[in-house]
N, C-alpha and C positions, 0 to 999 in steps of 0.2 A: 552623593552616594558613596558608601564605604567601598574601598578597593576590594576586588575579588579576593576572597580568603585564600591564602597560599596553601592551606592544608588540603582543601578540596581539589585545587588544580594539581598539587603535587601527588595526591592520591591517584588522580586520573593518569598522570604520567607514569607513576610507578606500576600501575595496573596494566600498562600496555597501551595506553591511549596514544594517538598521534594527531598531529595537525595536518589537515588536508583540505585546502580551500576548494578543491574541485570535487570532493566527495558529495554525491547526491544522497542525503540522509533520509530521503523519503522512500527509498527502495524497500520493498517488503515482499513477502511470499504469500500473503493471504489478502482477502478482500477487505477493503475499508470503504464502506458506503454509508456509514452512519453519520447523519448530520448532527452537529452540535446543537444543544438546546438553545433557543433564542436567549439573548442576554437578559431580557426582562424576566425570563423564567429562572435564571441563575442568580438574580440579584435579590438580596434580602431587603425587605421594606425598611426604609429609613437608614440606609447604610452610609449616608453622608457622601455619596459620589457627586461629582460636579455635574451640572446640567450638560445635556448631550452637546457634543461639538466643542466643549471647552476642555481645558487642562492641557498638560504637556504630553508629548509622545511617550515619554517615559512612564507617566501615570497609566496610560491605556495599556501599554505593553506589559507593565508590571502586574496589572489586574488579570490580564489574560493568561500570562505565564503562571501566576499564582493559582488560578483555577485549574490549569492543566497539571501543575505539580501536585495539587491536592488530589486530583483523579489518579495520578500515578501512584501516590502513596496509599490511596485507598485500595487500588488493585494489589499493591504489595502486601497490605494487611490481609486482604481477602485470600490471597494465595497462601499466606502463612497459616491461615485458619482452615484451609480446605483439605489439607492432607494430600495424599497421593493415591487414594484408593479408587474404587470403581463407583459407578452409579452417581449419586448426588455429589460426592466429593470430586469426581472427575468433571462434572458439570460446573461446579464452583471454581475448580482450577482453570477450566477453559474460559470462564467469564473473567477471572482475575487476569489471565494472560491477555484477553481482549482489551481490558481496561489499561493494562500496562502499555501495550503496544500502541493503542490509539492515542494515549496521552503522550507517549514518547514521540510519535510521529508529529503530533501537533506542536510540541515544544520545538523539535528540530526544524519543522517547516517554518515556524514563526521566526526562529533565529536566522534561518536562511533568507527569507523574504526581506526581513528588516535588518539584515546584517550590518548596514552602515551605522545603525543606531546602537550597536552592541559592542562589547569588548571583544574584538574580532579574534585575536589569537586563542583566547579561552573558549569562545563559543564554537569556533571551527573544530577544535579538538573535541569538545563536548558533543557536537553533532555527529562526529564519526563514531563516538562511543554509543550514542543512541541508535545509530544505524546498525551497529554490531548487535545490540540487544534485540531490536525488533526482528532482525533476520534470524537470529538464533532461536528466539522463542516461537517464531512463526513456522519453522520447518516442519515440526510434528503435525501441526494442523493442516499445513499445505499438503502433506502426504496423504492424510486422511481424506481431505476434500478431493484430491486428484483420484484416489482409488474409488470413491463414491461416484465421481463423475464418469470414469471409464467403465465401471461396472454397470452403471445405468445405461450408458450408450450401448454397451455390448448386449445387455438384455433387450433393449429396443431393437437393435439390429438383428439379433438372433431370433426375436419374435417375428420379424418380417420374413426372415428366411424360412422359419417353420411354416408360416402361412403359405409360402410358395413350395412347400414340400422339398426343401433342399436340406438333406440330412447332413451332408459333409460340412457345409458352413456352420451349422449348429454345433457340431462336434468341435470344430476348430475354435468357435467362440467360447465354448466351455473351457477348453484347454488354455486359450488366451487369457480368460478371466482368472484361472488358477495361477498362471504365470505372473500376471500383474499383481494378484493378491500377495503372492510370496515375496515378490520384489519390493512392493510398496509397504507391506507390513514390516519387513526387515528395515527398510529406510526409516519408517516411522519410529520403530523401536530405538534405532540409533539416534535419531533426532531428539527423542524424549530423553535419552540418557545425556546427550550433549546439553540440552536445556537445563536439566537438573544440575549438571556439573557447573554450568554457567551461573545459575542462580546462587550457587554456594561459593563462587569464586570471589577473590579480592577485587577483581575488575568490576563485577556487578555491584558489589557493595560500595565501591568508589562512585559508580554512576548514581546509585540510590542516595548516597550522601550529597552528591552534587545537586540532585533534584531537590532534596530537602533544603539546601542552601538557597536554591533558585526560588523557592516559594516565598522566602522572606527578603532575599537580596538578589534580585535579578541582575544578570550581567549586562547592564546597559551603560553605554558611554555617557560621560558627563554632558555631552552636547545634546543628548536626547531630552534632558531636563529643560533645556532652553528653547526647544522647538515646539511649536503648537501642534497638537495632534491633528487638527483639521487640515493642516498644511503638509506635514511631513508624511503621515501614514498613507493618505490616498496617493501621493506621488510614488511611493515605493510599491504600493499595490498595483498601480498602473504599469510600472516597469515589469512586474511579474506577468501582467496581462499581455504586454507586448511580446515578451519572450514566448508565451503560449501561442500567440497569433503567428509569430515567425516559425515556430516549430510545426504548427498545423499546416502552414503554407507548403511544407515539404511533403505532405501526404498526398496520395492520389485520390483526392476526395471525389472527383467527378466519376471515376471508375467505381469507387467504393459505394457511391450513392445509387448505383444501378442494382436492382434486386437480381439475385442469381447470376452475378457477373463472373463467378468462378475464377477470379484473379488470384485469390489466396491459394486455391487448390492447384491451379495450373502452374503457378510459379513453384509451388512445393514439389509437384511431380517432375517438373523440368530439372529441379536441383536435387532429385532424390538421392543421388550419390554423394551429395555435398551437404552434410547436416548443418554446417555453419551458415549456408546460404539462406536457409529458412529463418534462422535467427536474425540474420541481417535484414531480411524483409520485414520482420515484425518489430525490430528495434525502434524505428521512428515512432510507431504507435505506442510502444511502451514508454518512450520518453514523453510523449504528449500526455499519457496517463499521469505521470509524475507531476508534470507542470499544471495539469488541471487540479490536482490535489493541492499543490502549493497555492494556486489562485483561490481555491475554496477556503484554505486556512487564512489567507490574507483577508478574504471577505469576512470571515468570522471576527477578525481583529477590528475591522471597520464597524461591524455591528456592535462590538463591545464599546467602541468609541462613542457611538450615538445611542447606545443602550436600547437599540431596537434593530430590526432587520432593515438595512438601508435599501437593498434591492432584492426583495423576496423572489422575484422572477429569475434574476441572475443566479441566486443561490440554488434554486430548484434545478435550473438547467445545468449548472456546474455539477450538482449531485447526480443528475441523470447521465451526463456525459461521462462522469467517473464510473458509474455503474456499467455503462456499455463497454468502457475500456477495461474494467475489471473482468467482464465476461470474455473480452478479447484475449486478455492475458491468460486466463484460466484455460481457454480452449487451445491457444497456441502452445502452452506448456504441456497440456495433455496430449496434443498431437505429436510433439517432439518426444514425449516419453513413450508413446505407442510405437513410434518409428524406432526408437532405441531398443525397445523390447523385441521388436521384430528382427533385430540383428543379433539376438541371443544365439550363441552357438548350439547346434544340434537340436533345434526345435523342429517339430513336424511341419511340412509344407502347409497343411491346413491351418495350423496355428499362426504361422507367419502371414498367411493370406488374411485371416481374421483380423490380425493386428494392422495389416495394411488398410483394410476396409475401415477399421476404427480410426486410423490416422486421417483418412480422407473425410470421414464424418466430422471429425473435430476441426479440420480445415474449413469445412462448410460452416461450422459454428463460428470460426474466425470471421468469415465473410459476413455472416449475419450480424455479428457484433460491430463490425466496421460500418455496415449499413445503418444500424441503429445510432451509432455515434454521429454519422453525417446528418441524419434527420434532426438530432438534437442540436447539432452545431448550426444548422440552417435556421432553426427557431431562435437562435441567439442573434440572428441578423447578419451572419457572416456567410457569404455565398461560397459554394463549392468551386474549386479551381482544378 
C-alpha cells in the first residue's frame, strides 16, 4: 500500500488537528440508532469480491471504509446543494448533516476498534478531527431535540395539573416553557453559526480531503495485508466486546432492572446541591453507550467480511441496547438542563418549581431507559449483577 500522503496529514496538522490516543471519537450529541444496510444490499452484482470468509483484513477494512467515505462525501454534496433556507432546504441540510455525522462516526469507530491494523499516528489524529466535526455539527440539532423534549414533557405535566385544577403549577409551567425556549433557541442559533463557520474552515476542508483520500487509500498498516480477515478481524471485535462487558459490569444492573426503583431520582435529589454528582452517576452509562456503538460498528465490519449478517440476533440486540442508552442520554441531559434553568437568577418561585418537577420527570425517564437496557442486555444472555 502506498504510504499515507503527506499533504493530507500535513493539512490536518496545519488545521489544528492533534494526536490523542485516548480520545473517544464516538462522542456525539444526537441520537444514532440507524442500522447500516446489510452488506448484500450494499454490494453491486458481479463486483468481483472474494468469497465470504476469504481475503486479507486490509481488503475487508478497505471496502468498509470506502463505503463510509462515499456516504460522507454524498452528505457533503447534499449539504452544498441544500442551501441554508427554511422548509425543504432545511430538511435537506438536516439530512446532509445526518449522513456526514453517521459516516464520520463509523469511520472513527472502525479505526478505533481495528486500530492495530492501521497507521496509528495518522489515524489517531484523524479520529480526533472526526470527533470535533461530529460534535460541532450535532449541537444545533441537539438543542432543537432537547427543546422539543422539554416542551413535550411540560405540556404533559401541565395537562395533568390542569386536570387537578391546580392553576399555579400551570402558570409556572408556561413561564418555565418560555424560559427554556428563550435559552435553547439562543443556544441553537449560536450552534448553527458555529457549524456554518466550521464547514467553511480550513480545518473542515482538511478533514474532507482526508476522507476523500481514505476512500481510495485507507490508512492501513502493511501487516494488515498479510493477515487473513477471518482470523484478525473477529479477534479485535471480540476485544471490543470484552471491553463492553467489563464496563457493563460496573453498572448497578440489579437495581436498574427493577421497575420503578427510583434510584436515578433519589441519587439526583440527594445530590441536588452538587450538579457534578448527577453527571458522575450517569457517566458509566454514557460510556457503555459509546462501547455498544463501537461493538455494533465492529459487527458491521464482520458482516462485510462475510457479505451477510453473521449474527442477526446480536445486531438487533446491540441496536436495541443503543436505542435505550440514547434515550438515557437524552433524558439525563434534559434533566441537567432543567436543573440549570431552575438556577437562573430572579425567576419566580412557581417557575423554579415547575422546572424542578420537570427535572424529576426526566430523571424518571432515565430510570425507564436503564430498565429497558437491562431487559435487552439480559436477552443477550448476560445476567444482571
